[in-house]
C-alpha positions in Angstrom: 0.0 0.0 0.0 1.3 3.4 -0.9 1.9 5.8 2.0 2.1 9.6 2.1 4.7 11.3 4.3 3.4 14.6 5.8 5.9 17.2 7.2 4.4 19.7 9.6 6.0 23.2 9.6 5.0 26.4 11.4 6.4 29.8 10.6 10.0 28.8 10.6 12.9 30.7 12.0 16.2 29.4 10.6 19.0 28.8 13.1 22.2 30.2 11.8 24.8 27.8 10.7 28.4 28.3 11.9 30.3 30.9 9.9 32.4 29.3 7.2 36.1 29.6 7.6 37.3 33.0 6.5 40.9 32.6 5.4 42.5 36.1 5.5 44.8 35.1 2.7 41.8 35.0 0.4 40.8 38.6 0.9 42.7 41.5 -0.6 42.2 45.1 -1.3 42.9 47.1 -4.4 41.9 50.2 -6.2 42.7 52.7 -3.4 41.3 56.0 -4.6 40.8 59.5 -3.3 37.5 60.9 -4.5 38.6 64.5 -4.8 35.1 65.5 -6.1 33.7 64.8 -2.6 35.5 67.8 -1.2 33.6 71.0 -0.3 36.1 73.7 -1.2 33.7 76.7 -1.4 33.1 76.6 2.3 32.9 79.9 4.3 32.0 79.4 8.0 32.7 82.5 10.1 31.7 82.2 13.8 33.2 85.5 14.8 34.7 88.8 13.5 36.2 92.1 14.7 36.7 95.5 13.1 39.9 97.5 12.9 41.7 100.0 10.6 44.5 99.5 8.1 46.2 102.8 7.1 43.0 104.7 7.6 40.8 102.1 5.8 38.0 100.4 7.7 38.6 96.7 7.8 36.7 93.6 9.1 38.8 90.6 10.1 37.3 87.1 10.4 38.6 83.5 10.1 36.9 80.9 8.0 36.9 77.5 9.5 38.5 74.6 7.6 41.7 72.7 6.8 43.6 74.9 7.3 41.6 77.8 8.7 42.0 81.1 6.8 42.3 84.6 8.2 40.5 87.2 6.0 41.0 91.0 5.9 38.0 92.7 4.2 38.0 96.3 3.1 34.6 97.6 4.4 34.8 100.8 2.4 35.6 99.3 -1.0 33.7 96.1 -0.1 36.4 93.7 -1.2 38.9 91.2 0.3 42.4 92.6 0.4 44.4 90.0 2.3 44.1 86.4 3.5 46.5 84.1 5.5 46.5 80.4 6.2 46.6 79.3 9.8 49.0 76.5 10.5 46.3 73.9 11.3 42.7 72.9 10.9 41.0 75.6 12.9 37.7 77.1 14.0 37.9 80.5 15.7 35.2 81.7 18.1 37.0 84.8 19.3 38.9 87.8 17.9 40.1 90.9 19.8 41.7 94.2 18.8 44.1 96.3 20.8 44.7 100.1 20.9 47.1 99.9 18.0 44.6 98.1 15.8 46.4 94.8 16.0 44.0 91.8 15.8 44.3 88.7 17.9 42.6 85.4 17.5 42.5 82.1 19.4 41.7 78.7 18.0 39.1 76.4 19.4 41.1 73.3 18.4 44.2 73.6 20.5 44.1 77.0 22.1 46.6 78.6 19.8 47.0 82.4 19.4 47.7 84.4 16.2 48.2 88.1 15.7 47.7 90.3 12.6 49.3 93.7 12.4 47.4 95.7 9.7 50.1 98.4 9.2 52.7 95.8 8.4 50.4 93.2 6.7 52.0 90.7 9.1 50.3 87.6 10.3 52.1 85.6 13.2 51.6 82.3 15.0 52.2 83.1 18.7 52.0 79.6 19.9 49.7 77.5 22.0 48.6 77.7 25.6 50.1 74.6 27.2 47.6 72.0 28.4 44.4 73.7 27.2 42.1 72.3 24.6 40.4 75.4 23.3 40.5 79.2 23.5 37.0 80.5 24.1 36.9 84.2 24.7 39.4 87.1 24.5 39.7 90.5 26.0 42.4 93.3 25.9 43.2 95.6 28.8 44.4 99.3 28.8 48.1 98.2 28.4 47.3 96.0 25.4 47.8 92.7 27.3 45.6 90.0 25.8 43.6 87.5 27.9 42.1 84.1 26.9 39.5 82.1 28.8 39.7 78.4 28.1 38.2 74.9 27.9 38.7 72.3 29.4 40.1 73.6 32.8 38.2 76.9 32.7 41.4 78.9 33.1 42.4 82.5 32.5 45.6 83.0 30.5 47.5 86.3 30.0 49.6 87.1 26.9 52.1 89.9 27.2 52.8 91.4 23.7 56.0 93.0 24.9 57.6 89.7 26.0 55.6 87.2 24.0 55.0 85.2 27.2 51.8 83.4 28.2 51.1 83.5 32.0 48.6 81.1 33.7 46.5 83.2 36.0 44.7 80.2 37.4 41.4 78.4 37.3 38.4 80.7 37.2 35.7 78.1 37.9 37.0 75.0 39.8 33.6 73.3 39.3 33.3 73.9 35.5 35.2 73.2 32.3 34.1 76.2 30.3 35.2 79.8 31.1 32.9 80.7 28.3 32.6 84.6 28.0 34.8 87.4 29.0 34.8 91.2 28.8 37.1 94.0 30.1 36.0 97.0 32.1 38.1 99.6 34.0 40.9 97.3 35.3 38.8 94.1 35.7 37.7 91.1 33.6 34.2 89.8 33.8 34.1 86.1 33.1 31.0 83.8 32.7 30.9 80.0 32.8 29.0 77.4 31.0 28.2 74.7 33.6 25.4 73.0 35.6 26.0 75.8 38.1 26.6 78.8 35.9 28.5 81.7 37.5 29.9 85.1 36.8 33.2 86.3 38.3 35.2 89.5 38.4 39.0 89.3 38.1 40.8 92.4 39.4 44.0 92.7 37.3 45.9 94.7 40.0 45.2 92.4 42.9 44.8 89.1 41.0 41.6 88.4 43.1 38.5 86.6 41.8 35.2 87.9 43.2 31.9 86.2 42.4 29.0 88.3 41.2 25.5 87.0 42.1 23.4 86.3 39.1 19.8 87.8 39.0 17.0 85.9 40.6 15.0 84.5 37.6 12.2 82.1 37.0 14.4 80.2 34.5 17.6 78.3 35.0 20.7 79.9 33.5 22.8 77.2 31.7 25.6 79.5 30.3 26.8 83.0 30.1 27.7 82.3 26.5 29.1 85.6 25.3 29.3 89.2 26.4 30.3 92.7 25.6 30.7 95.9 27.7 28.8 98.8 26.3 29.5 102.0 28.2 28.8 100.9 31.9 26.8 97.8 31.1 27.9 94.2 30.8 25.4 92.7 28.3 25.5 88.9 28.1 23.9 86.5 25.7 22.6 83.8 28.0 21.4 80.3 27.4 18.7 79.0 29.7 16.1 76.3 30.0 13.6 78.8 28.7 15.6 79.8 25.6 18.0 82.6 24.8 18.0 85.7 27.0 19.8 89.0 27.2 21.1 89.7 30.7 22.1 93.3 31.3 24.3 94.2 34.3 25.1 97.7 35.4 28.7 97.3 36.6 29.2 100.4 38.8 26.0 99.9 40.7 26.1 96.1 40.8 22.5 95.7 39.7 20.7 93.6 37.0 18.0 94.9 34.7 15.0 92.8 33.7 16.1 90.0 31.2 15.1 90.3 27.5 13.7 87.0 26.1 13.9 85.5 22.6 17.6 86.4 22.2 19.4 85.3 19.1 22.9 86.1 20.3 25.8 86.3 20.2 26.8 89.8 20.9 25.2 93.2 21.3 26.4 96.1 19.1 28.8 98.7 20.4 27.3 102.0 21.4 25.8 103.9 18.5 24.4 107.3 19.2 23.7 106.6 22.8 22.0 103.3 22.0 22.9 99.6 21.9 21.2 97.1 19.6 20.7 93.4 19.7 18.4 90.9 18.0 15.6 89.2 20.0 12.2 87.9 19.0 12.9 88.2 15.3 13.5 91.9 15.5 16.3 94.3 16.4 15.9 95.6 19.9 17.1 99.1 20.9 18.6 99.6 24.4 18.7 103.2 25.5 21.9 103.6 27.6 20.4 106.6 29.5 16.9 105.6 30.2 17.7 101.8 30.4 14.6 101.1 28.3 14.4 98.3 25.7 12.3 99.1 22.6 11.6 96.8 19.7 12.4 98.4 16.3 10.7 97.7 13.0 13.8 95.9 11.7 13.3 92.2 11.2 16.3 90.2 12.0 16.3 86.4 12.4 19.9 85.8 13.1 22.5 86.9 15.7 25.3 89.4 15.7 28.7 87.7 15.5 30.6 90.4 17.4 31.6 92.9 14.7 31.8 96.7 15.3 30.7 100.1 14.4 32.3 102.1 11.6 31.8 105.4 9.7 32.1 104.3 6.1 33.9 106.4 3.6 32.0 108.0 0.7 28.9 105.7 1.2 25.8 107.7 0.3 23.6 104.6 1.0 25.0 104.1 4.5 26.2 107.6 5.6 25.6 107.1 9.3 27.5 105.1 11.9 27.0 101.6 10.7 27.2 98.3 12.5 29.0 95.5 10.6 29.4 91.8 11.4 29.4 88.5 9.6 26.7 85.8 9.1 27.7 82.2 9.7 28.0 81.6 6.0 30.6 84.3 5.5 28.3 87.0 4.3 29.5 90.5 5.4 26.5 92.3 6.9 26.1 96.1 7.1 23.2 97.5 9.2 22.2 101.1 10.0 20.1 100.5 13.0 18.6 104.0 12.9 17.3 103.9 9.4 17.0 100.1 9.1 19.0 100.0 5.9 21.1 96.9 5.3 23.7 95.5 2.8 25.2 92.1 2.4 28.3 91.1 0.5 28.4 87.3 -0.2 31.2 85.0 -1.3 33.9 87.6 -0.8 36.0 85.7 1.7 38.6 83.1 1.0 36.9 79.7 1.3 38.5 76.6 3.0 38.2 72.9 2.4 35.6 71.8 4.9 36.0 68.9 7.4 33.5 66.2 6.3 31.2 64.6 8.8 28.9 61.6 8.8 28.8 59.1 6.0 26.0 57.0 4.5 25.6 55.0 1.3 22.4 54.4 -0.7 22.1 53.0 -4.3 25.4 54.4 -5.6 25.3 57.6 -3.7 27.2 58.9 -0.7 25.6 61.2 1.9 27.5 63.4 4.3 27.8 66.9 5.7 30.5 69.1 7.2 31.7 70.0 10.6 29.6 72.9 12.2 28.0 73.5 8.8 24.7 74.1 7.0 25.7 72.0 4.0 24.7 68.4 3.2 25.9 66.5 0.1 24.6 63.7 -2.1 27.6 62.4 -4.1 27.1 60.2 -7.1 30.0 57.8 -7.1 29.6 57.0 -10.8 29.0 60.4 -12.1 31.5 62.0 -9.6 29.0 64.8 -9.0 27.5 66.6 -6.0 23.9 67.6 -5.2 23.6 69.7 -2.1 20.9 70.0 0.5 20.4 72.0 3.7 21.8 70.1 6.7 23.5 70.8 10.0 26.4 68.8 11.3 25.5 65.1 10.9 26.7 62.7 13.6 24.9 59.6 12.5 23.4 58.5 9.1 21.1 55.5 8.4 19.5 54.4 5.1 16.4 52.2 4.4 13.7 51.8 1.9 15.0 54.6 -0.4 15.2 57.1 2.5 18.3 58.7 4.2 18.0 59.5 7.9 20.3 62.2 9.3 21.1 62.7 13.0 22.1 66.3 13.3 23.9 68.3 16.1 23.1 70.4 17.9 19.7 69.5 19.5 19.8 65.9 18.3 17.6 66.7 15.3 16.4 63.7 13.3 15.7 64.5 9.6 14.4 62.3 6.8 15.8 62.9 3.3 14.0 61.5 0.2 16.5 61.4 -2.6 13.8 60.8 -5.2 12.4 64.3 -4.6 13.9 67.7 -5.1 16.1 69.0 -2.3 14.3 72.1 -0.9 13.1 73.7 2.3 10.8 70.6 3.0 13.3 67.9 1.9 15.0 66.9 4.2 12.1 67.2 6.7 12.5 67.4 10.4 11.0 64.3 12.1 11.9 65.3 15.7 14.3 67.5 17.7 15.3 65.6 20.9 16.6 68.8 22.5 13.4 69.0 24.5 14.4 65.6 26.0 17.8 66.9 27.0 19.7 65.3 24.0 22.3 66.9 21.7 24.3 64.4 19.6 22.7 61.5 17.7 25.8 59.4 16.8 24.0 56.0 16.8 21.3 55.8 14.1 19.9 52.6 12.7 16.7 51.3 10.9 15.3 48.0 12.2 12.2 47.1 10.3 9.4 49.6 11.0 11.7 51.5 13.5 14.2 54.2 13.1 16.2 54.0 16.2 18.5 56.8 17.6 21.0 56.5 20.5 22.1 59.9 21.7 24.5 61.9 23.9 23.0 64.3 26.4 23.2 68.1 26.2 26.1 70.2 27.5 26.6 69.8 31.3 24.4 66.8 31.4 24.7 63.0 31.6 22.0 60.5 30.6 21.6 59.7 26.9 18.3 58.5 25.4 17.1 55.6 23.2 14.5 57.0 20.8 12.3 54.9 18.5 10.3 56.3 15.6 7.7 53.9 14.1 7.8 54.8 10.5 4.4 53.2 9.9 2.5 55.0 12.7 4.7 58.1 12.8 4.9 57.8 16.6 7.9 58.4 18.7 9.0 56.7 21.9 11.8 58.3 23.9 13.5 56.6 26.8 15.6 59.2 28.5 18.5 58.1 30.7 17.8 54.5 29.8 21.3 53.4 30.9 21.7 55.7 33.9 24.1 58.6 33.4 25.5 57.2 30.2 25.3 57.9 26.4 24.1 55.5 23.8 26.8 54.7 21.2 25.9 51.5 19.5 22.7 49.6 18.3 21.8 46.2 17.0 18.6 44.2 16.7 17.3 40.6 16.9 13.8 39.1 17.5 12.0 42.3 18.7 14.9 43.4 20.9 17.3 46.2 20.5 20.8 45.8 21.9 22.5 49.0 23.2 26.0 49.9 24.0 27.1 52.9 26.0 29.9 55.2 27.1 30.2 56.9 30.5 30.7 60.3 29.0 27.9 62.8 28.8 27.8 66.2 27.1 30.7 68.5 27.2 31.3 70.5 30.4 30.6 67.7 32.9 32.7 64.8 34.2 31.4 61.2 34.1 29.3 59.9 37.0 29.6 56.1 36.3 32.7 54.0 36.1 31.9 51.3 33.4 30.1 51.2 30.1 27.2 48.8 29.6 25.6 46.5 27.1 21.8 46.4 27.5 18.7 44.8 25.9 15.5 46.8 25.2 12.3 44.9 24.6 10.3 46.8 22.0 6.9 45.2 22.9 7.4 45.6 26.7 9.0 49.1 26.2 11.6 48.5 28.9 15.1 47.1 29.4 15.2 43.3 29.6 18.8 43.2 30.9 22.1 45.0 31.3 25.7 44.0 31.7 29.0 45.7 32.4 31.5 44.6 29.8 34.6 43.0 31.3 37.4 41.8 29.0 40.3 39.6 30.1 42.7 41.7 28.0 42.5 44.5 30.6 41.9 45.1 34.3 40.7 48.6 33.5 37.1 49.5 33.7 35.8 49.8 30.1 34.4 53.3 29.7 33.4 53.2 26.0 31.8 50.6 23.8 31.3 51.4 20.2 29.2 49.9 17.4 27.2 46.6 17.9 26.3 44.1 15.2 24.5 40.7 15.2 26.7 38.3 13.4 25.8 35.4 11.1 27.0 33.1 14.0 24.1 34.5 16.2 26.6 36.2 18.4 26.4 39.9 19.4 29.7 41.5 18.2 31.1 44.8 19.5 34.2 46.8 19.6 35.7 48.8 22.5 38.9 50.7 22.5 41.6 48.3 21.2 39.5 45.1 21.4 36.8 43.1 19.6 34.4 40.9 21.5 31.4 38.7 21.0 28.6 38.1 23.5 25.8 35.5 23.9 22.8 37.7 23.0 20.5 35.8 25.3 22.7 36.2 28.4 25.1 39.0 27.4 27.9 36.7 28.6 31.3 37.1 27.0 32.0 34.3 24.4 35.3 35.5 23.0 37.4 38.6 22.6 40.8 39.8 21.5 42.8 43.0 21.7 44.6 44.4 18.6 45.5 48.0 19.8 46.4 49.5 23.1 43.5 49.2 25.6 43.4 52.8 26.7 40.3 55.0 27.2 39.5 58.7 26.9 36.5 60.8 26.1 34.8 59.2 23.1 31.4 59.5 21.5 31.8 58.5 17.9 31.2 54.8 17.6 33.9 52.5 16.2 32.3 50.8 13.2 31.7 47.0 12.8 30.0 45.0 10.1 30.2 41.6 8.3 30.8 40.9 4.6 31.4 37.6 2.9 32.1 35.8 6.1 34.7 38.4 7.2 34.2 40.9 10.0 35.4 44.5 9.4 36.0 46.8 12.4 37.6 50.2 13.1 39.6 49.2 16.2 40.7 52.5 17.8 39.8 53.9 14.4 42.3 51.6 12.6 40.5 49.5 10.0 40.9 45.7 10.4 39.5 42.7 8.6 39.0 39.8 11.0 38.3 36.0 10.8 35.4 35.8 13.2 36.1 32.2 14.0 39.8 32.5 14.9 39.9 36.3 15.6 43.0 36.4 13.4 43.1 39.8 11.7 45.0 42.1 9.4 45.0 45.8 8.8 43.4 47.1 5.6 44.3 50.3 3.6 47.6 49.1 2.1 47.3 51.9 -0.6 47.5 54.6 2.1 48.8 53.8 5.5 47.6 50.7 7.4 47.8 52.8 10.6 45.7 55.6 9.2 42.9 56.4 11.7 39.4 56.7 10.2 36.7 59.1 11.3 33.9 57.6 9.1 33.4 54.3 7.3 30.6 52.8 5.2 30.3 49.8 2.9 28.8 50.3 -0.6 26.9 47.6 -2.5 29.5 48.1 -5.3 32.2 46.2 -3.4 34.0 49.3 -2.1 34.6 50.5 1.4 34.2 54.3 1.7 36.0 56.1 4.4 37.4 59.4 5.7 40.9 59.5 7.2 41.6 61.4 10.4 44.7 63.0 8.8 42.7 64.2 5.7 39.1 64.9 6.6 38.3 67.0 3.6 37.9 64.2 1.1 36.3 60.7 1.0 38.4 57.8 -0.1 37.6 54.2 -1.1 39.2 50.8 -1.5 37.9 47.7 -3.3 37.4 44.5 -1.5 38.5 41.4 -3.5 37.7 37.8 -2.4 39.6 34.8 -3.8 36.9 32.4 -2.4 33.5 32.5 -4.1 30.4 32.8 -2.0 28.5 29.5 -1.8 25.0 28.1 -1.2 25.1 25.7 1.7 21.6 25.0 2.7 17.8 25.5 2.0 14.4 24.9 3.6 10.8 25.9 3.2 8.2 27.3 5.6 4.6 26.1 6.0 3.6 27.9 2.8 6.5 26.3 0.9 8.3 29.6 0.5 12.0 28.8 -0.1 14.8 30.0 2.3 18.4 29.7 1.3 21.5 29.7 3.5 24.8 31.1 2.1 28.3 31.2 3.3 30.7 34.1 2.7 27.9 36.0 0.9 26.3 38.5 3.1 24.7 41.6 1.5 25.1 40.4 -2.2 22.6 39.5 -4.9 22.5 36.0 -6.3 20.8 34.6 -9.4 18.7 31.6 -8.4 17.9 28.5 -10.6 15.3 25.9 -9.4 15.2 22.6 -11.2 12.8 19.6 -11.0 13.4 16.3 -12.8 16.0 18.0 -15.0 13.7 20.8 -16.1 14.4 24.4 -15.1 11.2 25.5 -13.3 12.1 28.9 -11.8 14.7 31.6 -12.2 15.1 34.9 -10.3 17.3 36.8 -7.9 17.7 36.7 -4.2 19.2 39.4 -2.0 21.4 37.9 0.6 21.0 39.6 4.0 23.7 40.3 6.5 23.2 37.0 8.3 23.7 35.0 5.1 20.1 34.1 4.4 18.0 34.8 1.4 14.3 34.3 0.6 12.6 33.3 -2.7 9.1 34.7 -2.8 7.9 32.4 -5.7 6.3 29.3 -4.3 7.1 25.8 -5.6 4.1 24.5 -7.6 4.4 20.7 -7.1 5.1 18.2 -4.4 8.5 16.5 -4.9 12.2 17.1 -4.9 13.9 20.1 -6.4 17.5 21.2 -7.1 18.4 24.8 -6.2 21.5 26.5 -7.5 22.9 30.0 -6.9 24.8 31.8 -9.7 27.1 34.5 -8.1 29.2 36.6 -10.4 28.5 34.2 -13.2 29.7 31.1 -11.3 27.4 28.3 -10.0 28.2 27.8 -6.3 26.6 24.3 -6.1 23.2 22.6 -6.0 21.1 21.9 -3.0 18.3 19.4 -2.9 15.0 20.8 -1.6 11.7 18.9 -1.0 8.3 20.5 -1.5 5.9 18.8 1.0 2.2 18.7 1.3 0.4 21.5 3.2 -2.2 20.8 5.9 -5.4 22.8 5.3 -8.3 23.0 7.7 -11.8 22.3 6.4 -14.6 24.4 7.9 -17.1 21.5 7.6 -16.9 17.9 6.6 -19.5 18.7 4.1 -16.7 20.4 2.1 -15.7 16.9 1.0 -19.3 16.0 0.1 -19.8 19.2 -1.9 -16.9 18.7 -4.2 -17.5 18.0 -7.9 -16.5 14.7 -9.4 -13.5 16.4 -10.9 -12.5 17.8 -7.6 -13.0 14.5 -5.8 -10.9 12.8 -8.5 -8.1 15.4 -7.7 -8.4 15.0 -3.9 -9.3 11.3 -3.5 -5.8 10.0 -3.2 -5.2 12.5 -0.3 -8.4 12.0 1.6 -7.3 9.9 4.6 -9.5 8.1 7.1 -7.5 7.6 10.3 -8.4 9.1 13.7 -5.5 10.5 15.8 -6.4 12.1 19.1 -3.2 14.2 19.5 -0.3 14.8 17.1 3.1 16.1 18.2 5.8 14.4 16.2 7.3 16.3 13.3 6.4 13.6 10.8 3.8 10.9 10.5 2.8 8.5 7.7 -0.8 7.8 6.7 -2.5 5.1 4.6 -3.3 5.9 1.0 -6.9 6.6 1.7 -8.2 7.7 5.1 -9.9 10.7 6.9 -7.6 12.7 9.2 -9.0 14.0 12.5 -6.3 15.8 14.4 -5.6 18.1 17.3 -2.3 19.4 15.9 0.4 20.8 18.1 3.1 22.8 16.3 5.9 24.5 18.2 4.1 24.1 21.5 0.8 25.6 20.4 -2.5 23.8 19.6 -4.0 25.0 16.4 -7.4 23.0 16.5 -9.6 21.0 18.8 -9.9 17.2 18.8 -11.5 15.5 15.9 -11.3 18.4 13.4 -11.7 17.6 9.7 -8.6 18.3 7.6 -7.4 17.7 4.1 -4.0 17.6 2.6 -3.1 20.0 -0.2 -0.3 19.2 -2.5 
């Protein structure tokens, strides 16, 4: 008697096979190339400026940020650039000052270096760095032309004597802060403001060397920084950051009293005195402060940006602006003229020398790269085939994710999440802002990934704060879920996903201006359905006895392990228990302040990781590794890395951050098809080795006849899915054609499908033709409970089953079923 074998399958989850051996001798790299067209060379970012005179001519001096920074001297009368000088480094300059002789000083944010420009001699000098300080923040000049710098990261006050050329450390201004953020000079004293959880204002008496604290006004808002300031006559006017937005605080110095604050401040500086008045922008308009009556009046002049220091000048032979005119720069390098009495304005664009910009963030989608620049307003779509740029409006991107034809940008400051649709024109609505996480106390979205319906962001908290957030955006429902301080007092720096759970990694460092609270970084698991953490673990590695303070990127491997990178080491965890499975160090295991995740991903059975920003390719089985980038320097640190679907790795080197480079990955061993299976609907699943993230041509044969052809996209875990169903019961041969080569044939069986009948009468109502079709499969055998994977039935019998599949009962006892081929 003929018997029929029935295989019962539920919705099947494939267990990953072991990763095939990844012999490092079989991977090589060629075609090292610098994509010079990715550079942004017309970049003019000007955070600050000052006015002076050169042989009787009104000049404005400003420094454009870039590599290197460039000092510009602009003739305000003739409205043209007359001189420019390169700084000796990549530089951003937040502060300029001028002395009584018209000499202009500037200090760099990058390494607290000072430069001096002498207009009469057209001389530009590098005066050296302030030892031990990370950044110069504010500058002031006293009556003897001594120059003072306030600093980050030790909130110090430094004096420069132009007669001796000597820097003198005058001590720490704020022992409980890292930023001595603003500074102004008035009658023998300096007034210095901090940026800290406990913002303060101090007076430094130059003759006695004594610091005296000045009580801040009693307000209904929390002052978070005295960001910048200027003395106008007897008033110290400070642009102030607060938890209620920007404010202007006005302090009468001789009488030690505060005036009512002015809300809606745009910053960054008020104007100098102009005809007994001072002007500053707030609420979208220019505000006029009368220095005699102490009244603030809103003018009719609309102004939606801030003043970047600048000064007041009487222009020569200018009939359009014949009065005392305030001049400053916009952030994009435009020279702005304003007569605050008449409201007349003028702008001169693109006059300053541009600098190559530092590139920031890197994403890849369908043959195009996406990136922005450091402290910028420029985003770029770069076509790697056409070698052409298409620009869009963007702030400084920290993290970029791509999915379903969309590009997601995580932008600093304010942890703004944007969605860019490359299929639409780039305009004021594209990219579109999805959410600003600043209201949740977040500032830097370095970790950004798409997991199915969810766009997920891991962020660093705002200045002077610890406690990053995990934020989930459901792209289908358009709803956000924000979990602040999810790993207490730590920032979220890495993300991975498996089975409805998000894996997080952290670092102990919060925003700038505050020291860490915790000692050890964490790996955690977030359950999306439960909306809470399902487990946390402090990472401990046998390679070091140090507490691990930073964990970078995370990635689920094809071996079902959770892989990560920290400082100089790779590690793999059991994702169910977060227990360490294996690890190895490749670079020195030392830690410092770090936010930007080291990158990690799998390709063709190999693991790629930037270990202490050095790019390695690793055999995940043996952890043997070798450095990449032979065409450049194998020790070149990287700031950004992304893999294209064209076989290239795209990256930005730390030593040359103005251009994107790439290198081709070549594999001596072909990817191969190693297994296959079907689900309950006979959909075909394939398992590949050494073939993640590629496309394969698929051939399906039966009895020597080609039945199906198509393509399958192989995902990161080495699996692929064929959406076409197999038509007939029986054995098939499946082969994969990769790069024109057949990788082997796998036998696959298409089994019968169990189908529930609503009523037994379904059998009786069949036509004769239908009965003829189904008669061989109508089985009459009663089985009370069925649990085994496989059972054989007689040729003709009626099946009544209570079927249990994967632990769940699908019917009740004695239910009528039929078998569908």
